[in-house]
N, CA, C and O atoms as a CHARMM CRD file, in Angstrom:
* protein
*
  288
    1    1 MET  N     37.63300  35.55700   2.76400 PROA 1      0.00000
    2    1 MET  CA    36.05700  35.11000   2.79500 PROA 1      0.00000
    3    1 MET  C     35.31200  36.27800   2.29000 PROA 1      0.00000
    4    1 MET  O     35.81500  37.38600   2.47200 PROA 1      0.00000
    5    2 LYS  N     34.13000  36.17600   1.65300 PROA 2      0.00000
    6    2 LYS  CA    33.40500  37.30300   1.31700 PROA 2      0.00000
    7    2 LYS  C     32.47900  37.87700   2.45000 PROA 2      0.00000
    8    2 LYS  O     32.20400  37.23000   3.46000 PROA 2      0.00000
    9    3 LYS  N     32.05800  39.04600   2.21700 PROA 3      0.00000
   10    3 LYS  CA    31.28300  39.62700   3.39100 PROA 3      0.00000
   11    3 LYS  C     29.72900  39.29500   3.16100 PROA 3      0.00000
   12    3 LYS  O     29.26400  38.92300   2.08300 PROA 3      0.00000
   13    4 SER  N     29.04900  39.47500   4.26000 PROA 4      0.00000
   14    4 SER  CA    27.61200  39.17200   4.24900 PROA 4      0.00000
   15    4 SER  C     26.94200  40.20400   3.64400 PROA 4      0.00000
   16    4 SER  O     27.43500  41.33200   3.61800 PROA 4      0.00000
   17    5 LYS  N     25.81800  39.94000   3.12500 PROA 5      0.00000
   18    5 LYS  CA    24.88000  40.97000   2.37500 PROA 5      0.00000
   19    5 LYS  C     23.53000  41.10600   3.01900 PROA 5      0.00000
   20    5 LYS  O     23.07200  40.13000   3.61400 PROA 5      0.00000
   21    6 LYS  N     22.94200  42.08100   2.96200 PROA 6      0.00000
   22    6 LYS  CA    21.51100  42.42700   3.68000 PROA 6      0.00000
   23    6 LYS  C     20.66100  42.43100   2.35100 PROA 6      0.00000
   24    6 LYS  O     21.06300  43.10100   1.40000 PROA 6      0.00000
   25    7 VAL  N     19.59100  41.75800   2.26800 PROA 7      0.00000
   26    7 VAL  CA    18.76300  41.71500   1.09000 PROA 7      0.00000
   27    7 VAL  C     17.26400  41.89700   1.49700 PROA 7      0.00000
   28    7 VAL  O     16.77800  41.14600   2.34200 PROA 7      0.00000
   29    8 GLN  N     16.61200  42.77000   0.97500 PROA 8      0.00000
   30    8 GLN  CA    15.21700  43.17900   1.18500 PROA 8      0.00000
   31    8 GLN  C     14.28900  42.92500   0.10900 PROA 8      0.00000
   32    8 GLN  O     14.51600  43.32000  -1.03400 PROA 8      0.00000
   33    9 PHE  N     13.15900  42.22100   0.45800 PROA 9      0.00000
   34    9 PHE  CA    12.17600  41.91200  -0.50900 PROA 9      0.00000
   35    9 PHE  C     10.82200  41.97900   0.07000 PROA 9      0.00000
   36    9 PHE  O     10.69000  42.11900   1.28600 PROA 9      0.00000
   37   10 ASN  N      9.90600  41.89700  -0.64100 PROA 10     0.00000
   38   10 ASN  CA     8.32700  42.07300  -0.46400 PROA 10     0.00000
   39   10 ASN  C      7.55600  40.72400  -0.58000 PROA 10     0.00000
   40   10 ASN  O      7.45500  40.08800  -1.62900 PROA 10     0.00000
   41   11 VAL  N      7.06800  40.39400   0.51900 PROA 11     0.00000
   42   11 VAL  CA     6.37000  38.92300   0.52300 PROA 11     0.00000
   43   11 VAL  C      4.92300  39.32900   1.21500 PROA 11     0.00000
   44   11 VAL  O      4.85600  39.83200   2.33700 PROA 11     0.00000
   45   12 LEU  N      3.97800  39.09000   0.53100 PROA 12     0.00000
   46   12 LEU  CA     2.59700  39.20400   1.19300 PROA 12     0.00000
   47   12 LEU  C      2.37100  40.81700   1.77100 PROA 12     0.00000
   48   12 LEU  O      1.80200  41.05400   2.83600 PROA 12     0.00000
   49   13 LYS  N      2.86600  41.75200   0.96100 PROA 13     0.00000
   50   13 LYS  CA     2.75900  43.06700   1.21900 PROA 13     0.00000
   51   13 LYS  C      3.53200  43.53700   2.49500 PROA 13     0.00000
   52   13 LYS  O      3.23100  44.60100   3.03600 PROA 13     0.00000
   53   14 GLN  N      4.44100  42.80800   2.92900 PROA 14     0.00000
   54   14 GLN  CA     5.39200  43.13200   3.94100 PROA 14     0.00000
   55   14 GLN  C      6.93600  43.17600   3.43100 PROA 14     0.00000
   56   14 GLN  O      7.32100  42.28200   2.67800 PROA 14     0.00000
   57   15 ASP  N      7.70800  44.07800   3.78500 PROA 15     0.00000
   58   15 ASP  CA     9.06000  44.09900   3.65300 PROA 15     0.00000
   59   15 ASP  C      9.70300  43.09400   4.52400 PROA 15     0.00000
   60   15 ASP  O      9.38400  43.04400   5.71200 PROA 15     0.00000
   61   16 ILE  N     10.61100  42.26700   4.01400 PROA 16     0.00000
   62   16 ILE  CA    11.29600  41.23300   4.67800 PROA 16     0.00000
   63   16 ILE  C     12.83500  41.44900   4.45700 PROA 16     0.00000
   64   16 ILE  O     13.28400  41.43000   3.31100 PROA 16     0.00000
   65   17 THR  N     13.59300  41.64100   5.47200 PROA 17     0.00000
   66   17 THR  CA    15.12400  41.76900   5.42500 PROA 17     0.00000
   67   17 THR  C     15.81000  40.58000   5.90000 PROA 17     0.00000
   68   17 THR  O     15.61500  40.21200   7.05900 PROA 17     0.00000
   69   18 VAL  N     16.65300  39.89000   5.07300 PROA 18     0.00000
   70   18 VAL  CA    17.52600  38.82800   5.36700 PROA 18     0.00000
   71   18 VAL  C     18.85300  39.13000   5.25300 PROA 18     0.00000
   72   18 VAL  O     19.20400  40.06200   4.52900 PROA 18     0.00000
   73   19 GLU  N     19.71500  38.41300   5.92500 PROA 19     0.00000
   74   19 GLU  CA    21.25400  38.43400   5.70800 PROA 19     0.00000
   75   19 GLU  C     21.80900  37.41100   5.20000 PROA 19     0.00000
   76   19 GLU  O     21.80900  36.37300   5.86100 PROA 19     0.00000
   77   20 LEU  N     22.40100  37.44100   3.94700 PROA 20     0.00000
   78   20 LEU  CA    23.08500  36.35900   3.36900 PROA 20     0.00000
   79   20 LEU  C     24.61300  36.17300   3.81000 PROA 20     0.00000
   80   20 LEU  O     25.44900  37.05300   3.60500 PROA 20     0.00000
   81   21 GLN  N     24.87900  35.07200   4.37200 PROA 21     0.00000
   82   21 GLN  CA    26.44400  34.79700   4.87500 PROA 21     0.00000
   83   21 GLN  C     27.06700  33.72600   4.01400 PROA 21     0.00000
   84   21 GLN  O     26.65500  32.56700   3.96300 PROA 21     0.00000
   85   22 PRO  N     28.09500  34.20700   3.34100 PROA 22     0.00000
   86   22 PRO  CA    28.85200  33.12300   2.55600 PROA 22     0.00000
   87   22 PRO  C     29.69000  32.37900   3.72300 PROA 22     0.00000
   88   22 PRO  O     30.22600  32.98300   4.65200 PROA 22     0.00000
   89   23 LYS  N     29.72000  31.11800   3.55400 PROA 23     0.00000
   90   23 LYS  CA    30.67400  30.29500   4.49100 PROA 23     0.00000
   91   23 LYS  C     31.32100  29.22200   3.79100 PROA 23     0.00000
   92   23 LYS  O     30.97800  29.08800   2.61600 PROA 23     0.00000
   93   24 ARG  N     32.18300  28.42500   4.24700 PROA 24     0.00000
   94   24 ARG  CA    32.90900  27.32000   3.51700 PROA 24     0.00000
   95   24 ARG  C     31.96100  26.40500   2.78200 PROA 24     0.00000
   96   24 ARG  O     32.28000  26.07000   1.64100 PROA 24     0.00000
   97   25 ARG  N     30.96300  26.01300   3.24100 PROA 25     0.00000
   98   25 ARG  CA    30.01900  25.03500   2.50700 PROA 25     0.00000
   99   25 ARG  C     29.07500  25.72900   1.58900 PROA 25     0.00000
  100   25 ARG  O     28.37700  25.02400   0.86100 PROA 25     0.00000
  101   26 GLY  N     28.96200  27.07500   1.53100 PROA 26     0.00000
  102   26 GLY  CA    27.98400  27.73300   0.72500 PROA 26     0.00000
  103   26 GLY  C     27.42500  28.80000   1.52900 PROA 26     0.00000
  104   26 GLY  O     27.85700  29.20600   2.60800 PROA 26     0.00000
  105   27 ILE  N     26.21000  29.28900   0.75300 PROA 27     0.00000
  106   27 ILE  CA    25.59300  30.61500   1.26300 PROA 27     0.00000
  107   27 ILE  C     24.41000  30.24200   2.28900 PROA 27     0.00000
  108   27 ILE  O     23.50500  29.45500   2.01100 PROA 27     0.00000
  109   28 TYR  N     24.52900  30.84300   3.37500 PROA 28     0.00000
  110   28 TYR  CA    23.38400  30.74300   4.42500 PROA 28     0.00000
  111   28 TYR  C     22.51800  32.06600   4.43100 PROA 28     0.00000
  112   28 TYR  O     22.94900  33.14100   4.01500 PROA 28     0.00000
  113   29 TRP  N     21.29800  31.88100   4.92700 PROA 29     0.00000
  114   29 TRP  CA    20.52200  33.08300   5.06400 PROA 29     0.00000
  115   29 TRP  C     19.90300  32.97600   6.40800 PROA 29     0.00000
  116   29 TRP  O     19.70000  31.89900   6.96900 PROA 29     0.00000
  117   30 HSD  N     19.58700  34.24600   6.94300 PROA 30     0.00000
  118   30 HSD  CA    18.83500  34.25200   8.24600 PROA 30     0.00000
  119   30 HSD  C     18.14600  35.50400   8.46200 PROA 30     0.00000
  120   30 HSD  O     18.71200  36.54100   8.11800 PROA 30     0.00000
  121   31 TYR  N     16.93600  35.54600   9.01600 PROA 31     0.00000
  122   31 TYR  CA    16.23800  36.74100   9.37700 PROA 31     0.00000
  123   31 TYR  C     17.25400  37.62800  10.40500 PROA 31     0.00000
  124   31 TYR  O     18.09000  37.10200  11.13900 PROA 31     0.00000
  125   32 MET  N     17.03600  38.91200  10.31400 PROA 32     0.00000
  126   32 MET  CA    17.90600  39.76200  11.00100 PROA 32     0.00000
  127   32 MET  C     18.01700  39.63400  12.43500 PROA 32     0.00000
  128   32 MET  O     19.11500  39.76400  12.97700 PROA 32     0.00000
  129   33 ASN  N     16.88700  39.37000  13.14100 PROA 33     0.00000
  130   33 ASN  CA    16.84400  39.25800  14.56100 PROA 33     0.00000
  131   33 ASN  C     16.75500  37.73900  15.15500 PROA 33     0.00000
  132   33 ASN  O     16.57100  37.44800  16.33800 PROA 33     0.00000
  133   34 VAL  N     16.92300  36.86100  14.09100 PROA 34     0.00000
  134   34 VAL  CA    16.75400  35.35000  14.48600 PROA 34     0.00000
  135   34 VAL  C     18.16400  34.78900  14.45200 PROA 34     0.00000
  136   34 VAL  O     18.99000  35.16700  13.62200 PROA 34     0.00000
  137   35 PRO  N     18.42700  33.82000  15.43500 PROA 35     0.00000
  138   35 PRO  CA    19.89800  33.47000  15.32300 PROA 35     0.00000
  139   35 PRO  C     20.11600  32.02800  14.50400 PROA 35     0.00000
  140   35 PRO  O     21.20700  31.45900  14.52000 PROA 35     0.00000
  141   36 PHE  N     18.99200  31.51900  13.81000 PROA 36     0.00000
  142   36 PHE  CA    18.93600  30.38700  13.01100 PROA 36     0.00000
  143   36 PHE  C     19.42000  30.63600  11.63000 PROA 36     0.00000
  144   36 PHE  O     18.92100  31.53400  10.95100 PROA 36     0.00000
  145   37 ASN  N     20.43700  29.82500  11.16000 PROA 37     0.00000
  146   37 ASN  CA    20.67500  29.95800   9.82100 PROA 37     0.00000
  147   37 ASN  C     20.03600  28.97800   8.84900 PROA 37     0.00000
  148   37 ASN  O     19.79700  27.85000   9.28000 PROA 37     0.00000
  149   38 TYR  N     19.75300  29.25000   7.67900 PROA 38     0.00000
  150   38 TYR  CA    19.09300  28.23300   6.69800 PROA 38     0.00000
  151   38 TYR  C     20.10500  28.11100   5.48200 PROA 38     0.00000
  152   38 TYR  O     20.65100  29.10800   5.01000 PROA 38     0.00000
  153   39 GLY  N     20.33200  26.76900   4.98400 PROA 39     0.00000
  154   39 GLY  CA    21.21600  26.66100   4.03000 PROA 39     0.00000
  155   39 GLY  C     21.91100  25.36500   4.14700 PROA 39     0.00000
  156   39 GLY  O     21.41100  24.57900   4.95200 PROA 39     0.00000
  157   40 PRO  N     22.98600  24.97600   3.49200 PROA 40     0.00000
  158   40 PRO  CA    23.61000  25.80700   2.49200 PROA 40     0.00000
  159   40 PRO  C     23.14700  25.86200   0.99200 PROA 40     0.00000
  160   40 PRO  O     22.60900  24.91000   0.42700 PROA 40     0.00000
  161   41 PHE  N     23.38700  26.95600   0.46500 PROA 41     0.00000
  162   41 PHE  CA    22.92700  27.09400  -0.99800 PROA 41     0.00000
  163   41 PHE  C     24.16900  27.48600  -1.80300 PROA 41     0.00000
  164   41 PHE  O     25.12700  28.10000  -1.33200 PROA 41     0.00000
  165   42 LYS  N     24.03700  27.02300  -3.19400 PROA 42     0.00000
  166   42 LYS  CA    25.02400  27.28400  -4.02700 PROA 42     0.00000
  167   42 LYS  C     25.29100  28.80300  -4.49800 PROA 42     0.00000
  168   42 LYS  O     26.43700  29.23800  -4.61500 PROA 42     0.00000
  169   43 THR  N     24.21600  29.52600  -4.74300 PROA 43     0.00000
  170   43 THR  CA    24.06000  30.75700  -5.19400 PROA 43     0.00000
  171   43 THR  C     23.36100  31.70500  -4.22600 PROA 43     0.00000
  172   43 THR  O     22.64300  31.28700  -3.31800 PROA 43     0.00000
  173   44 ASP  N     23.60100  33.02400  -4.45900 PROA 44     0.00000
  174   44 ASP  CA    22.65400  34.04600  -3.72600 PROA 44     0.00000
  175   44 ASP  C     21.26000  33.74100  -4.20700 PROA 44     0.00000
  176   44 ASP  O     20.34900  33.59400  -3.39200 PROA 44     0.00000
  177   45 ASP  N     21.07100  33.64600  -5.45600 PROA 45     0.00000
  178   45 ASP  CA    19.63200  33.47300  -5.97100 PROA 45     0.00000
  179   45 ASP  C     18.85000  32.34200  -5.30900 PROA 45     0.00000
  180   45 ASP  O     17.66600  32.49300  -5.00800 PROA 45     0.00000
  181   46 GLN  N     19.50800  31.22200  -5.08800 PROA 46     0.00000
  182   46 GLN  CA    18.92400  30.16700  -4.57000 PROA 46     0.00000
  183   46 GLN  C     18.49300  30.37700  -3.03600 PROA 46     0.00000
  184   46 GLN  O     17.39800  29.99100  -2.62400 PROA 46     0.00000
  185   47 ALA  N     19.42100  31.00700  -2.24000 PROA 47     0.00000
  186   47 ALA  CA    19.16100  31.40600  -0.97200 PROA 47     0.00000
  187   47 ALA  C     18.03300  32.50700  -0.84100 PROA 47     0.00000
  188   47 ALA  O     17.29200  32.48400   0.14200 PROA 47     0.00000
  189   48 ILE  N     17.90200  33.41100  -1.76300 PROA 48     0.00000
  190   48 ILE  CA    16.87900  34.36100  -1.59100 PROA 48     0.00000
  191   48 ILE  C     15.43800  33.77000  -1.98500 PROA 48     0.00000
  192   48 ILE  O     14.38800  34.06700  -1.41400 PROA 48     0.00000
  193   49 ASN  N     15.56300  32.96000  -2.97100 PROA 49     0.00000
  194   49 ASN  CA    14.29900  32.28200  -3.35600 PROA 49     0.00000
  195   49 ASN  C     13.72000  31.44100  -2.20600 PROA 49     0.00000
  196   49 ASN  O     12.52200  31.40400  -1.92900 PROA 49     0.00000
  197   50 ASP  N     14.75100  30.72700  -1.52800 PROA 50     0.00000
  198   50 ASP  CA    14.30400  29.91000  -0.28000 PROA 50     0.00000
  199   50 ASP  C     13.83300  30.83800   0.80600 PROA 50     0.00000
  200   50 ASP  O     12.93400  30.41500   1.53300 PROA 50     0.00000
  201   51 ALA  N     14.32400  32.07100   1.02300 PROA 51     0.00000
  202   51 ALA  CA    13.96500  32.84000   1.95600 PROA 51     0.00000
  203   51 ALA  C     12.53900  33.47000   1.51600 PROA 51     0.00000
  204   51 ALA  O     11.74900  33.77300   2.41100 PROA 51     0.00000
  205   52 LYS  N     12.22000  33.65700   0.28200 PROA 52     0.00000
  206   52 LYS  CA    11.04800  34.06000  -0.02500 PROA 52     0.00000
  207   52 LYS  C      9.90300  33.06900   0.16900 PROA 52     0.00000
  208   52 LYS  O      8.81300  33.39700   0.63600 PROA 52     0.00000
  209   53 LEU  N     10.24500  31.75200  -0.24700 PROA 53     0.00000
  210   53 LEU  CA     9.32000  30.70100  -0.14200 PROA 53     0.00000
  211   53 LEU  C      8.90100  30.54500   1.32300 PROA 53     0.00000
  212   53 LEU  O      7.73100  30.48500   1.70100 PROA 53     0.00000
  213   54 TYR  N     10.05600  30.48300   2.15700 PROA 54     0.00000
  214   54 TYR  CA     9.87100  30.40200   3.63200 PROA 54     0.00000
  215   54 TYR  C      8.91300  31.46500   4.50400 PROA 54     0.00000
  216   54 TYR  O      8.16700  31.20900   5.45000 PROA 54     0.00000
  217   55 SER  N      9.20400  32.79100   3.83300 PROA 55     0.00000
  218   55 SER  CA     8.54800  33.84000   4.29400 PROA 55     0.00000
  219   55 SER  C      7.04400  33.79200   3.91200 PROA 55     0.00000
  220   55 SER  O      6.14600  34.19700   4.64900 PROA 55     0.00000
  221   56 GLN  N      6.87500  33.27000   2.72200 PROA 56     0.00000
  222   56 GLN  CA     5.31900  33.28900   2.29100 PROA 56     0.00000
  223   56 GLN  C      4.62200  32.09800   3.00200 PROA 56     0.00000
  224   56 GLN  O      3.58300  32.32600   3.62300 PROA 56     0.00000
  225   57 TYR  N      5.12600  30.85400   2.95000 PROA 57     0.00000
  226   57 TYR  CA     4.42300  29.70200   3.32300 PROA 57     0.00000
  227   57 TYR  C      4.83600  28.94300   4.84100 PROA 57     0.00000
  228   57 TYR  O      4.20800  28.04700   5.40600 PROA 57     0.00000
  229   58 GLY  N      5.97500  29.55000   5.24300 PROA 58     0.00000
  230   58 GLY  CA     6.46500  28.91000   6.75300 PROA 58     0.00000
  231   58 GLY  C      7.11400  27.57800   6.39800 PROA 58     0.00000
  232   58 GLY  O      7.53000  26.89500   7.33400 PROA 58     0.00000
  233   59 THR  N      7.23100  27.18400   5.29700 PROA 59     0.00000
  234   59 THR  CA     8.03300  25.93800   5.18800 PROA 59     0.00000
  235   59 THR  C      8.64800  25.87900   3.79800 PROA 59     0.00000
  236   59 THR  O      8.12000  26.57600   2.93100 PROA 59     0.00000
  237   60 THR  N      9.70100  25.13200   3.48100 PROA 60     0.00000
  238   60 THR  CA    10.02200  24.97100   2.15500 PROA 60     0.00000
  239   60 THR  C      9.92300  23.43500   1.69700 PROA 60     0.00000
  240   60 THR  O     10.49000  23.05800   0.67200 PROA 60     0.00000
  241   61 SER  N      9.25800  22.66700   2.41600 PROA 61     0.00000
  242   61 SER  CA     9.05500  21.27300   2.17000 PROA 61     0.00000
  243   61 SER  C      8.12600  21.11700   0.96300 PROA 61     0.00000
  244   61 SER  O      6.95300  21.48800   0.99700 PROA 61     0.00000
  245   62 LYS  N      8.69500  20.55500  -0.10000 PROA 62     0.00000
  246   62 LYS  CA     8.17800  20.29000  -1.36100 PROA 62     0.00000
  247   62 LYS  C      6.83400  19.40400  -1.09400 PROA 62     0.00000
  248   62 LYS  O      5.84500  19.62100  -1.79500 PROA 62     0.00000
  249   63 THR  N      6.80400  18.50400  -0.17700 PROA 63     0.00000
  250   63 THR  CA     5.56600  17.60600   0.00500 PROA 63     0.00000
  251   63 THR  C      4.46900  18.38300   0.63400 PROA 63     0.00000
  252   63 THR  O      3.29700  18.09500   0.38900 PROA 63     0.00000
  253   64 LEU  N      4.79500  19.37000   1.44400 PROA 64     0.00000
  254   64 LEU  CA     3.57700  20.35600   1.96700 PROA 64     0.00000
  255   64 LEU  C      3.13000  21.38300   0.95800 PROA 64     0.00000
  256   64 LEU  O      1.98000  21.82300   0.94700 PROA 64     0.00000
  257   65 LEU  N      4.14100  21.78100   0.04500 PROA 65     0.00000
  258   65 LEU  CA     3.72200  22.68400  -0.74200 PROA 65     0.00000
  259   65 LEU  C      3.00400  22.30100  -2.20200 PROA 65     0.00000
  260   65 LEU  O      2.41200  23.05200  -2.97800 PROA 65     0.00000
  261   66 ALA  N      3.25400  20.93400  -2.29700 PROA 66     0.00000
  262   66 ALA  CA     2.49200  20.34000  -3.53600 PROA 66     0.00000
  263   66 ALA  C      0.97400  20.50100  -3.46400 PROA 66     0.00000
  264   66 ALA  O      0.34400  20.42300  -2.40900 PROA 66     0.00000
  265   67 PRO  N      0.43200  20.73200  -4.66500 PROA 67     0.00000
  266   67 PRO  CA    -1.07700  20.84900  -4.54600 PROA 67     0.00000
  267   67 PRO  C     -1.56600  19.44400  -4.26400 PROA 67     0.00000
  268   67 PRO  O     -1.01100  18.42900  -4.68500 PROA 67     0.00000
  269   68 THR  N     -2.73300  19.48000  -3.46200 PROA 68     0.00000
  270   68 THR  CA    -3.37200  18.32400  -3.11300 PROA 68     0.00000
  271   68 THR  C     -4.34700  17.72300  -4.10800 PROA 68     0.00000
  272   68 THR  O     -5.09300  18.46200  -4.75000 PROA 68     0.00000
  273   69 ARG  N     -4.36500  16.39700  -4.25700 PROA 69     0.00000
  274   69 ARG  CA    -5.29100  15.88600  -5.18300 PROA 69     0.00000
  275   69 ARG  C     -6.74900  15.81300  -4.69800 PROA 69     0.00000
  276   69 ARG  O     -6.99300  15.57500  -3.51500 PROA 69     0.00000
  277   70 ARG  N     -7.63200  15.99900  -5.52700 PROA 70     0.00000
  278   70 ARG  CA    -9.11300  16.03400  -5.14500 PROA 70     0.00000
  279   70 ARG  C     -9.60600  14.65200  -5.39400 PROA 70     0.00000
  280   70 ARG  O     -9.21900  14.00600  -6.36800 PROA 70     0.00000
  281   71 ARG  N    -10.43700  14.20100  -4.54500 PROA 71     0.00000
  282   71 ARG  CA   -11.19000  12.98400  -4.73300 PROA 71     0.00000
  283   71 ARG  C    -12.56700  13.19500  -5.38200 PROA 71     0.00000
  284   71 ARG  O    -13.33000  14.12800  -5.13100 PROA 71     0.00000
  285   72 ARG  N    -12.76400  12.24500  -6.20800 PROA 72     0.00000
  286   72 ARG  CA   -14.17000  12.32200  -6.83000 PROA 72     0.00000
  287   72 ARG  C    -15.30000  11.72300  -6.20300 PROA 72     0.00000
  288   72 ARG  O    -16.41100  11.80300  -6.72700 PROA 72     0.00000
């Protein structure tokens, strides 16, 4: 089995560090001091992009992130 990786990126002018853990079903990510894992993802890039999105908006829900329609 592959080893876990630590990845650091910048979101909203803050450095964020997450750990990527390959498991049987795919790749999971979690913040360094938080016991919750998010995933599975097929690639490291998908997991990192999800972590960036979650770090910036607090959710990865496409419904909540979609632009709202304006009423006329």
